[in-house]
C-alpha angles and dihedrals in degrees: 000000000000139000146126138153137356149331117134125065120252132075119299117219116239090235095071098030092053100063102028101043090054091047092054094047090048092052092050092048092052092048094052094048095047103036090054096045116118115255092014089125092230115197113246120253090242093053090050091050092047091053092045088054091049090055089053090051092048091050092048088052092053098039100045091050090052091051093044102041107021115024127142089026117094098249141010121247096211099192096054095031098233143104125275107234117183112245095021095074129054110279116260093194119232092000089074093056086088092065115085104159089256102118090262098184095051093051093044089052101050101100093037087066091058093045088054091049093247095136099153090052088049092055091050092047094052089052091053092048092050092047102037112028119098118195097181098079124144091238135121113232139174113267092211097049093041089051099049097037109031105023090038092045092052093048091045089051091048091048094055092037092061089045093053092045090052089053088059106229107079137034094021088148095053116116106177095283094145090050088053091053091047090054092050089051091047091056090049089055095048096080088066089068093063094115132114092241097048091238110129126242109255093240139033136183110239092217104032104026118216114305101035112115089243096047096093091207139065095093094097119111104184138057135175121257092241091049091058098032101050102073106080100089096050095037095046091044089052090051092047094046095048103028089236104129099190094087096056090042092057094047093048091051090055092050091047091054095050090050092050092050095051115122101268098210096049100024088223129131128218128237100247130033133188105245093211105042101022092230117148109249096184110031100191116107135201143132097262135074115359097019109034104101094041089073092041093054093049091061095040094045087061089051097047100035104029095227110150094204090068090057092046090053092046092051093047091052093042091054089054091048094054092043098051114006102040110082098163124268088009131068107206128183116243136185114268093223093041105033094169088066119080113229095207143358098233138069131217124227095243091077087071086091092064098080089059092052090049087057091056089047089052095240098128106163099063089041091058090047098051092041093053091049090053091048091053088053090051091050089057099046103023090236135039106264116228089252134003135182130250087261089050101251122142113270099167111016102204127106116188093189093268117191102206095101091048088052093053091045091056094050094047090052090049089049101044104022085218109156087213088085091053085059090050088053091048088055090052091052094048093048092050091052095042102044110016104036117105133169093265100042131294122321126212117245114253093192124010090200096059099028093234122151140222125219094252139108109173121213091242089066089070095033098055117004097064093038093057096041093048093049088047092064100027122103121214092260090056089064125082090207140022110271088197090072089070142059122219121233119217088272089050094252116154121244119178117242092222086078087082091080100032124100095346097185096148121089112234100224110171103229097165096087091051087073106038148015106252126210106221090203088073092061129085105195090193127034113256123260105249093216086076093046091048102035096201089294113132090188093060097099091041093052088056095047096044098080089051098052094100097027093118104038106032107031142036105228113193120195109246112225121229089248089057092050090049088058086072108159094007121129102269141336116261119285111263122217092237089060098045119120117183092210094055110100091202091055091049089052091052090050091052089051089052092050093253119135129192123223122195114226123210092245091063095260126115131228125214120213126180129206106182092197089063094057117111093240140356088260090054090048090053090050088051093053089049089049091051094048091048090049091053092050092043090050091049092047090051089054091052094048090057087065118092109249120237120277133218135243108194122186106220105171130092125330097008101051092186098314092114112075123176121193107233132197113240130230130236090226137044128041115354102227094197088069093047104061094182090059123201118297126191149124114276126239131187111234130221121255087036094215090059092218096128137033113312112251097194100049089147088065093045103044113115089359136104108256124226117209142163126254119244147049096066142025122290092239090056090055090049093053093048095053092043091054087052090057101258116155093209144350141228119201114206119204115249093211104104113237095007116153139160089258085090107021133058126236115275135178124242104247127221124243095258092262130094110293099184089111090068107089104162123087118257124197134180128223128186117237095263094053092042091056091058089063093043090049091051090052091052091051102036104019094206109065123172123198138182121221109204145142090256137001118283130211113292114254100264093171092056093043092052089046091051090049089052093049090049089051093049091047087050093050092045091049092049089052093052090048090054092047097050100028086214121136115244132190111241114204118192121206109247113235092190116107126243122247121290127050130177145129143258136277137107137232126256097255095085103359123086118234108227100240133128131222093207095093132045134176129205131174129188130203094250105026132038116231131188111185126182103049108146109233093202096057128032119224113280114255107267094227111084137147093229112045093147093283131121114278115231092250091048099051099090088114104149143215093307125172115218103194087203113131099207153091130201102279112263089226088063092050094046092046090055090046096048091046089056091047096045093051089050095047092049089055090048090068091074107102113232 
């Protein structure tokens, strides 16, 4: 998302120069004003250089491990130090559609190498891509991911390659080979566009296309808006570079169709659309997953291509976003037909790109607000969870090292010059090194609450994260080219702005006004001068951030809907589900006004039923729908909170020192680790018999240690009693199902035996077979293995690690002295710190493990009436904002750079099931006529 003047010879059309030149000048002006302001707390040049060098070192750590352990595979598995090859690892569902056996990470990283001044490495990488990469594989891939990562990567590599060649030192041999590969790939993606609407199929077979009998795809009917609307930059660049117009034509047709199908009264688009009929399949709308980059590409297409219709469309959508979705500092999904009604009460992490887009739009205040809210979430959880609620609790706990927040941080710093954003970038660097760094790269977070990892390092981490972090701290003299000559794609690939006047074979017919009456007052035809936005006031950004400093920890901000705002001086805002008390007569009166009635059940619970036609007004009916939806989500959330959260098994002995963290399933009996913050620490010992179902025959080996045993043949509680009797201080049950991992199974609790288990005092945790083997492999290699059983990972043992390094250095000096004294050659064997094969997490299956669900609440929804059953009349729902909520407290979040050798992610099926459940409940309620 960058760009400004200049670079290549040839005239530049006034259309692109007009907005982007002014934006660049505005950003530079703001930077000079604010950075030099007294009391601004500017970061010293030495500190910026130190952090820039640290980013370079981190990139080298990730890139070199990919090249050493994974290449030519698509991605690195950093916990097991090997490449991820599709078909050779357990399927992760749609996530694997990005993998096409085309060395994805290397292609995605090409232009990053040049941004980071690694020109020699870039030249070597280009030669490898040309020599080794095959694009004619019989494999089904995502059109969207292949476009932004592979096609974008090849075009970005070509862009910087011709720039370096022109400079005269590097790439003198280069003759457009990457562009030839990009064109080949472009043709392989074109069969996906063979639909009546012009929207592409979501997947294509690289060898056989879509409709070929051997293609194994082409039966899909739906695609996401971003999937079809994030093609124009790469396809247009390919057309402009090659002079072949068909690519740009296809991408424009897809964009035109989406624009035509927008909801006309709200000017919003849904998340999922039928590629044949154009009907919206999912009618919720936001700026996060499924839609995000569609908006981004409208604005950037105007910048790169100079077509006014793209700016008009973007401004129309942006006005709708700010009218309905933006509820500062939150960005909440709404229904495209009823935009006053929130579609959910949680946000996904992909919306973190939006403040950066708002900077390019020139709308700085809401960008600062949303960015600050996201930063407060990060400070609480160390990373941005994949999804979090409006009161900032974890909804989906994963974090795959996404770069969107770093992207927005970079653009806000460019816009404001406020050194605060340098400190934000410093925090990101520290958290990555402390919590995600592992010996073979950087591992995604499986659960931000426990600090456990998954065996995953996506290509976008190298393509985007290090690019934005380096640019954040780099000065102009640190760069070998002018970054303002390029625009960033959504994958942060570089496309030169001079393409705007090259090979313009597409007629720029303005189709926007055919569809809608446009209010010209909405449109800024040039980007604003930030000296007006920041009227020589270095405290401007700080004054916007200040009210949000404690937004996560000390308050429960709830986005106020536009309907609530419109009530203005009305009596009271609508009743929220979290505040409802069934014994409060005033609340019951409000329910009646909203068309919601309360039915008393025989078991003491109450059932809520809504008849929208009985509401006092359409506005009250809308409030009633919102209330019912909130009650459903609140009830579901309370059910989830009754589950025990995952626990952590952390290997703290040499050479791991706490860097290996395995997510463990809890037990419904024994010590509650959440109440013993120090956890239980001890060396592990394998018991005999290994199943633990009879008296332990090696108690001397088990006493005062943590016992390892195999699942099966008896109840978990019986195993616990046997090892406790033998003197064990804790126990780990390892699944007996060979190869099991939490890739394919949800987290369960170990159930008791139906009897009183108060006699069991030691902690018991469960690991799947794959995670358990990590500990068993460590025992075979190092013999003495010490672990910590806890509710979440603790800081790695820096003192022991430093001591170990000193001992190693002393041994080395001693050995060198002996060599010199004897002059005799000796074999020196270094202990390997790399893990063995197999890494996974912990969980168990439903056969003998108890899913942590409750029968106390149930939800039912009919086609005509909305019902919420299971609300306890005696006690109102707990307020959703708490300091506990099963998540790390701020003082407890010192969890370190821990390696979890677990090769897993939360199954996509589970995520989608959650998502669909929310959407289906909402759509059922939607059927009530207001």
